N, C-alpha and C positions, 0 to 999 in steps of 0.2 A: 692644747696638744692632747690628742686622744691616745689612750693606751689601748693597744691591740689586745683583745681578749683571746685567750687560748682555749680552744675546745679540746677536750680529751680525745685521744686518737680513736677510742672505741666508739665515740659518738659521731665521728666524721664519716662521710660517704666512702664507699669502697674506692672510688676514683681518687679521692684525696689521700686515702691511706696508701694506695699504690704509688702515687707520686712522692709521698713523704719517704717511703721505704726505698724507692728508686734513688732518691737524692742521698740517702744514707749510705748506700752501697758504693764501694770504691771500684777502681779498675785494677786489673792485673797487669796493665802496661804491656800487653802482647804475650805474657807468660801463660802457658797452659797450666792450670792448677792441679791437673791429674798427676799423681805421684808415679814416676817412672823409675825403673831399675835397670841397670845394665844386664845383658844376657849372661847367663852362667856359662863360662867357657868349657866347663867339664860336662855339661849336659849334652845328651844326644840330640843332634840337629838333623832332622830328616831331609831338609832341603839341601844341606851341605853334602850329606851322603848321596843324595840323588844326583847332584851336580858332579861329584867325583866319579860316580858310576857312569854317567853319560859321557864324561870326558875320557873314559877308559882307564882311569887311575884306580878304580875300585876293584878291578878284576885281578885274580891271581893268574900270573902267566908262567 
C-alpha cells in the first residue's frame, strides 16, 4: 500500500491551487451575501414625491 505524498500548496501549480481553493469554498445556497437594509421610512424619497405629484396629490388646491 502506497502512501500518497502531500506537496505543499506553494509548490503546486496554479491550476492545482485554484482547484484546491475552489473545493474549499462553500455555497451560499441561493442567498445573496450582500448586506441589505430596509429603507428608512423617514428619509425623503424623490420617486415617491414624483409619483404623488404626477397623480395630482402633491399640489395645493
